[in-house]
C-alpha positions as CSV (number, residue, x, y, z in Angstrom):
1,Q,139.4,-95.1,137.9
2,W,137.4,-92.4,137.0
3,G,139.8,-90.1,136.1
4,G,137.8,-87.2,136.8
5,K,136.0,-84.5,133.2
6,R,138.3,-84.3,131.4
7,E,140.2,-87.3,131.0
8,V,136.6,-88.9,130.1
9,M,136.3,-85.7,127.3
10,Y,140.2,-86.3,126.3
11,T,139.0,-90.2,125.7
12,A,136.3,-88.4,123.2
13,F,137.6,-86.4,121.4
14,K,140.4,-89.1,121.3
15,A,137.4,-91.8,119.9
16,L,136.0,-89.2,117.6
17,G,139.2,-87.8,115.9
18,D,138.3,-86.9,112.7
19,S,135.3,-89.0,112.9
20,V,133.3,-85.4,113.0
21,D,133.4,-82.0,111.6
22,Y,132.1,-79.8,115.2
23,V,132.2,-80.7,119.1
24,Q,129.9,-79.4,121.3
25,V,131.0,-79.2,125.0
26,C,129.0,-77.8,128.0
27,D,127.6,-78.4,131.6
28,S,124.6,-80.8,132.2
29,D,122.8,-77.6,133.3
30,T,123.4,-75.9,130.7
31,I,120.5,-74.3,128.7
32,L,121.6,-73.8,124.9
33,D,119.5,-70.5,123.6
34,P,118.5,-72.4,119.8
35,Y,119.7,-71.5,117.5
36,A,124.0,-71.3,120.0
37,M,124.9,-74.2,117.6
38,I,124.1,-72.5,114.1
39,E,125.7,-68.9,115.5
40,L,128.9,-71.1,116.6
41,A,129.1,-72.8,113.7
42,W,128.7,-70.4,111.4
43,V,131.5,-68.6,113.0
44,L,133.8,-71.7,111.5
45,D,132.9,-72.3,109.0
46,N,133.3,-68.9,108.1
47,Q,136.3,-67.1,110.0
48,P,138.8,-70.9,109.7
49,E,141.6,-68.9,111.6
50,S,139.2,-70.0,114.4
51,G,139.6,-73.1,115.9
52,A,137.3,-73.0,119.1
53,V,133.9,-70.5,119.2
54,G,132.4,-69.5,123.1
55,G,129.2,-68.2,124.1
56,D,128.1,-66.0,126.9
57,V,127.7,-67.8,129.8
58,K,124.8,-66.0,132.6
59,I,123.4,-67.1,135.5
60,L,120.0,-67.5,135.9
61,N,119.4,-67.4,139.3
62,E,121.4,-64.4,140.3
63,G,119.3,-62.5,142.4
64,D,119.2,-66.0,144.4
65,S,121.3,-65.6,146.9
66,Y,124.5,-63.2,147.0
67,I,126.7,-66.3,146.3
68,S,124.2,-66.9,143.1
69,F,125.0,-62.9,142.4
70,L,128.7,-63.1,143.4
71,S,128.9,-65.8,140.5
72,S,127.0,-63.9,138.1
73,L,130.0,-61.4,138.3
74,R,132.6,-63.9,137.7
75,Y,131.0,-65.1,134.9
76,W,130.4,-61.6,133.3
77,M,134.9,-60.9,134.1
78,A,135.0,-64.3,132.2
79,F,133.6,-64.1,130.0
80,N,133.0,-60.2,128.5
81,A,136.8,-58.9,129.6
82,E,138.6,-61.8,130.1
83,R,137.4,-63.1,126.7
84,A,137.9,-59.8,124.8
85,C,141.2,-60.2,126.1
86,Q,142.6,-62.7,125.2
87,S,141.0,-62.0,121.5
88,Y,142.5,-59.0,121.4
89,F,145.8,-60.5,122.0
90,G,144.8,-63.6,119.5
91,C,145.5,-65.9,122.9
92,V,143.6,-68.4,124.8
93,S,144.3,-68.3,128.3
94,C,143.6,-72.2,130.3
């Protein structure tokens, strides 16, 4: 039975085990900057106390509707204010 995205990710991570140095996860509609993976890997290579790295997520069509605009505000809060607090306190909230 289909368990959803989290179960698929868990199964993939378990299957990969220690066979890879990094795993990159994003949604199917994500557009990555051409240098995104280089920059993310650099942080992991040069800051051994870091166990994960996230990027700055933005909505490309924020001006198309009120929903997309409100979604862009929520993303800004999540990826700027909330993550700044997590960084400051040295923990990750799920």
